[in-house]
C-alpha positions, 0 to 999 in steps of 0.5 A: 555498507553505509545506509543513508538516513536521509529518508525512509525511501532513500534508505530502502532504495539503497538496500534494494539497489544493493540487493539487485546488484548482488542478485540475492534475497535481502536476508542473504546480502553480504556486508549489510548490517543494521545498527541501533541507529538504523533501527531508531531511524526506521522507527521514527520514519514509520511513525512519520509515514503513519502520521502523514498518511504517506504511501509506500511501494510494495517493494519497500514494504517487502524490504521493511518486513525482511529486516528481521532476517538481516539482523539474525544473519549478522549475528551481532552480540546484541541481536535480541535487543536489536530484534526487539527494537525492530519488532517494536518499530515495525509493529505499526507498519501495517498502518502504512498504505501501500501503492497497491492500496491506492489502486484498490481504493481508486477501483473501489471508488470507480465501481461504486460510482458505476453501481450508483449510476446503474441504480439510478437507471433502474430506479427510472425504469418504472417511470420510463415504462409508465410514460411509454405505455401512456405514449402507446395509448395516445398513438392508438387514439390517433387515426392515420 
């Protein structure tokens, strides 16, 4: 199976499509081979994602993390060399933020703004209480 080196997303989408088509785990896919050029491409793309602070989908991240199994399964004569290069390429993959991180960051920001608003309200409570007491005193002084 020929993998596209257009960009990382296309590369991983091709693997994911093939995985769905075969209805198997990535590591068990027949005809899926990773060449040294594929590994070099992955290394370059991972570095680009980190440098540009790009995000990656959880599915793509899962496929990236299962590429070791593909190399082991293909049993190439240079398996150990490929595994070492892939490990080096993927050692920084945890620095790539996933889409799930984006949702988490948005939720954290939202809850932080709620917390800030609540704190402002709590800070105003003594002032509000004091003004209500003064108002009650004035009301008592009024004859009806």
